C-alpha positions in Angstrom: -0.3 0.3 0.1 1.2 3.5 -0.6 0.5 6.8 1.1 2.4 9.6 1.3 4.0 11.5 4.4 3.4 15.4 4.7 5.4 17.5 6.6 5.5 21.6 6.2 9.0 23.1 6.5 6.9 26.6 5.9 3.7 26.5 6.3 1.7 23.6 9.1 -1.6 25.5 7.4 -1.2 24.9 3.7 0.2 21.0 4.7 -2.5 20.5 6.2 -5.1 21.8 3.2 -2.9 19.4 1.2 -3.5 16.5 3.9 -6.7 17.2 3.5 -7.1 16.6 -0.3 -4.8 13.7 -0.6 -6.3 10.1 -0.9 -9.2 11.8 -2.9 -8.6 10.0 -6.5 -7.0 6.7 -7.4 -3.7 6.8 -7.4 -3.1 9.6 -4.2 -2.5 13.2 -5.3 -1.7 15.8 -2.4 -2.1 19.6 -4.0 -1.0 22.4 -1.7 -3.1 25.3 -2.1 -1.8 29.4 -2.0 -2.3 30.9 1.7 -4.8 33.3 1.9 -2.8 36.2 2.4 -0.4 35.5 0.1 2.4 34.5 1.3 5.0 31.5 0.5 4.2 28.3 1.8 5.2 24.8 1.4 4.9 20.8 1.6 7.4 18.0 1.2 5.1 14.8 -0.2 7.0 11.1 0.3 5.9 7.6 -0.1 6.0 5.1 2.3 9.4 4.0 3.5 10.8 5.6 0.6 12.9 8.7 2.0 14.6 9.2 -1.3 10.8 9.9 -3.3 10.6 13.2 -1.4 9.5 16.0 -3.6 8.9 19.6 -2.3 5.9 21.1 -3.4 6.6 24.8 -2.8 4.4 26.8 -5.8 0.3 27.4 -5.6 -1.1 24.7 -7.0 1.7 22.2 -7.5 0.5 18.5 -7.3 2.1 15.3 -6.3 0.8 12.2 -7.5 1.7 8.8 -5.4 1.8 5.8 -7.3 4.8 3.1 -8.4 6.5 6.3 -8.4 6.1 9.9 -7.1 5.4 12.5 -10.1 5.5 16.4 -9.7 3.1 18.8 -12.2 1.9 22.2 -12.3 -1.7 22.7 -12.1 -3.9 25.6 -11.5 -6.7 27.5 -9.9 -9.2 26.9 -12.5 -8.4 23.1 -12.4 -7.7 22.2 -9.3 -11.9 23.7 -8.7 -12.7 21.5 -11.7 -12.0 17.9 -10.4 -12.1 19.4 -6.4 -14.9 21.3 -6.2 -17.0 19.9 -4.1 -14.0 19.4 -1.2 -13.1 22.6 -1.3 -16.4 24.2 -0.6 -17.1 21.8 2.3 -13.6 23.5 4.2 -14.7 26.0 7.1 -14.2 29.5 6.2 -11.0 30.4 7.5 -10.7 31.8 10.5 -10.6 35.8 11.1 -9.2 37.9 13.4 -9.8 41.7 14.8 -8.1 44.2 17.1 -10.0 46.6 19.3 -8.2 49.3 21.2 -9.9 51.4 24.0 -9.7 54.8 25.3 -7.1 54.5 28.8 -8.2 53.4 32.0 -11.7 51.6 31.1 -13.4 49.3 28.8 -14.3 52.5 26.2 -13.9 52.0 22.7 -11.7 54.4 21.3 -13.9 56.4 17.6 -11.7 54.5 15.5 -12.2 51.0 17.4 -16.0 51.5 17.1 -16.1 52.7 13.7 -14.0 48.9 13.0 -16.6 47.4 15.2 -19.5 47.2 12.9 -17.7 45.8 9.9 -15.6 43.7 12.0 -19.8 42.4 13.6 -20.7 42.4 9.9 -17.7 39.6 9.1 -18.3 37.3 11.7 -21.5 37.1 10.5 -20.6 35.2 7.9 -19.4 32.3 10.1 -22.5 30.5 12.0 -21.6 28.4 14.5 -18.1 29.3 14.7 -16.5 29.9 18.3 -15.2 33.0 18.9 -12.2 34.0 21.8 -12.1 37.8 22.8 -8.5 38.0 24.5 -8.8 41.9 26.4 -4.8 43.3 27.3 -3.4 46.4 29.2 -0.7 48.5 28.4 1.6 48.7 31.4 0.2 51.9 33.4 -1.0 50.8 37.0 -0.2 47.2 39.2 -0.4 44.1 37.3 -3.4 43.1 39.0 -5.0 45.6 38.1 -4.2 45.5 34.8 -5.4 41.6 34.9 -8.7 42.8 35.8 -9.4 45.9 33.4 -8.2 43.5 30.6 -10.9 40.8 31.6 -13.3 43.8 31.5 -12.3 45.0 28.1 -12.7 41.2 26.6 -16.4 41.2 28.5 -17.4 44.4 27.6 -16.7 43.2 23.7 -18.2 40.0 24.4 -21.7 41.4 25.6 -21.6 43.1 22.4 -21.2 40.0 20.1 -23.8 38.4 22.5 -26.0 41.3 21.8 -25.7 41.2 18.5 -26.9 37.4 18.3 -23.8 35.4 18.6 -24.9 32.4 21.5 -23.1 33.3 24.1 -21.9 29.9 24.7 -19.7 30.1 21.8 -17.6 33.4 23.0 -14.7 32.9 25.2 -13.9 36.1 26.8 -10.2 35.9 28.4 -7.7 38.8 30.2 -4.0 38.5 29.6 -3.4 41.9 31.6 0.2 43.9 30.2 1.1 40.0 28.8 1.8 39.9 25.3 2.5 43.7 24.7 2.8 44.6 21.0 5.1 47.2 21.8 7.0 46.7 24.6 7.3 49.4 26.7 8.9 49.8 30.5 6.4 49.3 33.4 4.0 52.4 33.9 4.1 53.9 30.0 1.1 54.8 28.3 0.7 52.8 24.9 -2.3 53.0 22.7 -1.3 50.0 20.8 -1.2 48.0 23.8 -4.6 48.7 25.5 -6.3 46.7 22.8 -9.1 43.3 22.2 -8.2 41.0 19.8 -11.4 38.8 18.3 -10.8 35.3 17.1 -13.7 33.4 14.9 -12.8 30.0 13.9 
């Protein structure tokens, strides 16, 4: 029996997509799909117990055919859609991430983030049944204990906005990370707007 072994030297996401398509036809085929953000990716395909057969797929829509030998060809979006369209349509939506920022000292969104929140809510509605994690953060002003509580307050405030917009409360988790994981590293007691944020992850 011939199987394919895939290890991701550059992108786990791309590798998983390739594995997902593997085995959908005879002989086994592995197709490297493009990343949604346009970044590069690669996977290595080998035949079982044949390390010398290893071939790297590093271009979007390259296809490895695994039979008595391993052959790599360059396909294209139209051909892949024609052959695997039903499977492609069954893939879950790509996880989305939104970042909102806060005025100092509380859980009030900045004016710019209030506008962005409306766009985020519209985008999130395209993910029915998704799980949502809302993670709050602070800058380094005040104590760590205070910032832990404030970050959770911010996350809970955004979570409630999502609930009010119709998302099931049971599918939304709110987490506070305080001044950990600073986007902009700063000394203690430093005001930094980019660190006062909430990250919404939809998956």
